[in-house]
C-alpha positions in Angstrom: 91.5 101.5 104.9 90.6 104.8 103.3 92.9 105.7 100.4 93.5 108.9 98.5 94.9 108.5 95.0 95.9 111.6 93.1 96.5 111.5 89.4 96.7 113.6 86.3 100.0 115.5 87.0 102.7 116.0 84.5 104.7 118.6 82.5 102.9 121.5 81.0 104.1 124.8 79.5 103.3 128.2 81.0 99.8 129.2 80.0 98.8 125.6 79.5 96.1 123.6 81.3 96.0 120.4 83.3 93.3 118.5 85.2 94.0 116.6 88.4 91.9 113.9 89.8 91.6 112.5 93.4 89.9 109.2 93.9 88.7 108.4 97.4 88.1 104.8 98.3 87.1 102.9 101.4 84.9 105.7 102.9 81.7 107.6 102.3 82.6 110.5 100.1 79.7 112.8 99.5 79.3 114.3 103.0 82.8 115.6 103.3 84.5 118.8 102.3 87.4 118.0 100.0 90.4 120.1 99.3 93.5 120.2 97.1 96.9 121.2 98.6 100.3 121.6 97.1 103.9 121.6 98.3 106.9 122.8 96.5 110.5 122.0 97.6 111.5 124.1 100.6 108.0 125.4 101.1 105.1 124.5 103.4 102.1 122.7 102.2 99.4 125.2 101.2 95.7 125.0 100.6 94.9 125.5 96.9 91.1 125.0 96.8 88.3 123.4 98.6 84.8 122.3 97.8 82.0 121.5 100.3 79.5 118.7 100.0 77.1 121.2 98.7 79.4 122.5 96.0 80.6 125.8 97.7 84.2 126.5 96.6 87.1 128.3 98.2 90.4 129.2 96.5 93.8 130.4 97.6 94.6 133.9 96.4 97.3 132.7 94.1 95.0 130.5 92.0 91.8 132.5 91.9 90.5 133.0 88.4 92.7 130.2 87.1 91.8 127.0 88.9 88.5 125.4 89.4 87.7 122.6 91.9 84.8 120.3 91.4 83.5 117.0 92.6 81.6 114.0 91.3 80.0 112.3 94.2 78.9 109.3 92.1 82.5 108.6 91.3 83.9 109.5 94.7 86.3 111.9 92.9 87.4 115.5 93.2 89.0 117.4 90.4 91.2 120.4 90.0 91.1 122.1 86.6 94.2 124.3 86.2 94.3 126.9 83.5 96.7 129.7 82.6 99.4 127.8 84.6 102.5 129.5 85.8 105.9 128.2 86.8 105.0 129.0 90.5 102.3 126.3 90.2 105.1 123.7 90.1 104.6 121.4 93.2 103.3 118.1 94.3 99.6 118.2 94.6 97.6 116.4 97.2 94.0 116.0 98.2 92.5 115.5 101.6 89.6 116.1 103.9 90.4 119.3 105.8 87.8 118.6 108.6 88.6 114.9 109.0 92.1 114.6 107.8 93.4 111.3 106.4 96.9 110.1 105.9 98.4 111.9 103.0 98.7 110.1 99.7 101.7 110.2 97.5 100.4 113.2 95.5 100.9 113.9 91.9 103.8 116.0 90.5 102.9 119.1 88.4 105.7 120.8 86.6 105.2 124.1 84.7 108.2 124.8 82.5 109.2 125.9 79.0 
């Protein structure tokens, strides 16, 4: 079974930084586009960032200039570096394959608060 395991979430102050990791097991990783999504209470899940197998990145408008997505194919892991964080970034963050969607993992909670 292919599994998605998100980690690295936590509590951070506004303006702070956090790095999330998504480990993918049970499947070939390197050929797939990977993406980060987030969902806050009462809101729909939204795309945060995506990175293709070749390293091309895409970002949602709300995080451009602040977040950076990257991948390490040797480790079957995708990362999300979050800088200059805002309270509106508070959400549960998930990873997935947008073109070949898997069952959602449990996500990792990110809370930005003073």
